[in-house]
C-alpha positions, 0 to 999 in steps of 0.5 A, spaced: 572 338 755 567 340 750 569 344 745 564 347 740 566 351 733 563 358 732 561 359 725 559 366 721 554 366 715 554 373 711 547 375 709 544 371 703 549 365 704 546 358 705 547 354 711 544 347 709 541 345 703 536 340 702 538 333 699 545 334 701 549 329 705 553 334 710 549 332 716 554 331 721 553 337 725 547 342 726 547 349 728 545 353 734 543 360 732 546 365 737 545 372 733 541 374 726 535 370 723 535 364 718 529 362 713 528 355 712 524 352 707 522 345 703 522 345 696 520 338 694 513 338 697 511 345 697 506 344 703 511 347 708 511 354 709 517 357 710 519 359 717 524 364 720 529 362 726 532 366 731 537 366 737 536 359 741 533 356 735 536 350 731 538 349 724 539 342 721 538 338 727 533 333 724 538 330 719 544 331 723 541 326 729 538 322 724 543 321 720 539 322 713 540 327 708 538 335 709 530 335 709 530 343 708 534 349 705 536 354 710 539 361 708 541 367 712 537 373 712 542 377 716 549 376 718 548 370 722 553 367 728 552 360 730 555 354 734 556 348 730 555 341 734 557 335 731 553 329 732 559 325 736 559 331 741 551 331 743 552 326 749 557 331 752 553 337 750 547 334 754 552 333 760 554 340 760 547 343 758 541 339 759 536 345 758 539 345 750 537 338 750 531 338 753 529 344 748 531 340 742 526 334 744 520 339 746 522 342 739 521 336 736 515 334 739 511 340 737 514 339 730 511 332 730 504 334 732 504 339 727 507 334 722 502 329 724 496 334 722 499 336 715 501 329 714 494 326 715 491 332 711 495 330 705 495 323 705 487 322 707 485 329 705 482 330 711 483 332 718 482 329 725 479 334 731 483 332 737 476 331 741 474 325 745 469 323 740 475 321 735 476 315 740 469 313 738 470 313 731 476 309 732 473 304 736 467 304 730 473 303 725 476 297 728 470 294 730 468 294 722 475 292 721 473 285 725 479 287 730 475 286 736 480 287 741 482 293 739 475 296 738 473 294 745 479 298 748 477 304 744 470 304 746 472 303 754 477 309 753 471 313 750 466 311 756 472 313 761 473 320 758 466 322 756 461 318 760 455 322 758 457 323 751 452 323 745 455 316 743 456 313 751 450 309 750 452 306 744 459 305 746 457 302 753 452 297 749 458 295 744 463 294 750 458 289 753 457 285 747 465 285 745 467 283 752 464 276 752 469 275 746 475 279 747 481 279 751 485 286 751 491 286 754 490 292 758 484 296 759 487 300 765 494 302 765 498 298 770 503 300 775 508 295 772 514 298 769 514 293 764 508 291 760 506 285 755 501 285 750 499 280 745 499 282 737 493 286 735 492 290 741 491 297 742 496 301 747 493 307 747 488 311 742 489 317 738 485 323 742 486 319 749 489 323 755 496 320 756 502 321 760 506 315 759 512 314 754 514 307 752 520 303 750 520 297 746 524 291 749 521 286 744 516 286 738 513 291 733 508 297 734 504 300 729 503 308 729 496 310 726 491 314 725 483 314 722 480 319 718 474 319 714 473 311 715 480 310 712 487 308 716 494 310 715 500 307 718 505 313 720 510 308 722 512 301 724 517 301 730 521 296 733 526 294 739 529 300 742 524 305 739 520 309 743 513 312 742 508 316 746 513 322 748 509 327 745 503 326 750 509 326 756 512 332 754 507 336 751 501 334 756 496 333 751 492 328 748 495 322 744 496 325 736 495 317 734 494 310 736 499 305 738 497 298 736 501 292 737 504 289 730 506 283 734 507 280 741 510 286 745 514 287 751 514 295 753 518 299 758 513 304 761 516 311 762 512 316 766 514 324 767 518 323 774 522 317 771 523 321 765 526 327 769 530 323 773 533 320 766 534 327 764 539 328 769 542 321 770 542 318 763 544 322 758 545 316 753 538 315 754 536 322 752 541 322 746 537 316 744 530 319 745 533 325 741 535 320 735 529 317 735 525 323 734 529 326 729 528 319 725 521 320 726 521 327 724 525 326 718 520 320 716 514 325 716 518 330 712 519 324 707 512 321 707 509 328 706 513 328 699 509 321 698 503 324 700 503 329 694 504 323 689 497 322 685 498 315 682 497 309 688 501 305 685 507 310 684 505 312 692 507 304 693 513 304 690 516 310 693 513 308 700 517 302 699 523 306 697 522 310 703 522 304 708 529 302 705 531 309 706 529 309 713 534 303 714 539 307 711 540 303 705 546 305 701 543 305 694 549 307 690 554 303 694 551 296 694 554 289 692 547 285 692 542 289 689 536 284 691 532 285 698 527 280 701 523 285 705 518 284 711 513 288 708 506 285 705 503 289 699 497 291 704 502 294 709 505 298 704 498 300 701 496 302 709 502 306 710 500 310 704 493 311 706 490 309 700 483 308 701 480 301 702 476 301 696 482 303 692 487 298 695 485 292 691 487 295 684 493 299 687 496 292 690 494 289 683 498 294 679 504 294 684 504 286 684 504 286 676 511 291 676 516 287 674 521 289 679 518 286 684 515 279 686 511 276 692 515 271 696 510 268 702 506 274 702 512 279 703 515 283 697 522 281 694 525 287 691 529 285 684 533 291 684 534 296 690 538 301 686 532 301 680 527 302 686 530 308 688 530 311 681 523 309 680 521 313 687 525 319 685 522 319 678 515 319 681 516 324 686 519 329 681 513 328 677 508 331 682 512 338 682 
């Protein structure tokens, strides 16, 4: 039987504190109001939460440190839910789980926009014209299989748009020498893609969510002629849920980082999962929490002014996402799967600045490049360097 703890917080008391490791539970507010704020980046305005809202759910479900501080504005009564109780909570109270997931999806859309502005000093209007700009970017980057997909989707969604004739001409030219895995969604529950294929474009309408069975998928955005990689997802990860849950256009593009096998989940399948597969909903919650935590952390990275320092912090972030215990390791060396170019793209460093940033990064004595991938000589020192750079921009 599910037994939840009732907690009482007097006015002015701390409920969670940014950077602390006490993230084994989250709180559902029953009475009172709570103010939440993030200290490091300064980019996120404080928010006030009330009855029915959640405190500490992102770090709890992702297993990371607290990402913000929450203080009771009034006397507060809240229900504490421990991480191991979440699956039982879904079975006993499905609406709570759905509210958490939809809250995550909404917050991720907001964070996507904030991260884009902070990383690339620009914003993306969610319009069909953005699909055309995405197509142009990837054609200019000599990624024709990706470009043709975006041109096709632009023509499909805006056949009489201002760039329709150009898009049609580009599509016909590229069709002769490209082999996109899919231009139209299939009815198959499993889809297979080759490397460097677009699964969907930012600003494209979409109603499907995907679960990676094998391979890797990069989630990215294009702003002002530059690309930023928001995440590289692996087997077991899910993506595309924001369009599914909010019935809005895609907020970012999904591109295969390697050959992939994907399971497709539509709205009908998702609703069935909610009632019959609580473990799947728990997995989705954890996936979204991980991604949100990464976005908060990446926002700190975006505020570091020096490109080399950004790359060092971004590399540290990739290890943090893998839950590497920096303070409790026997072997401090680590061979990563990332190239310097991967890390520069994740930072959103403009293309004209990347050669110097990568050169400076490679000159750092803490790293060496083995077969094109970054080898870290001391991950503890890396973590200290990254923390130092984040504090410098405050």
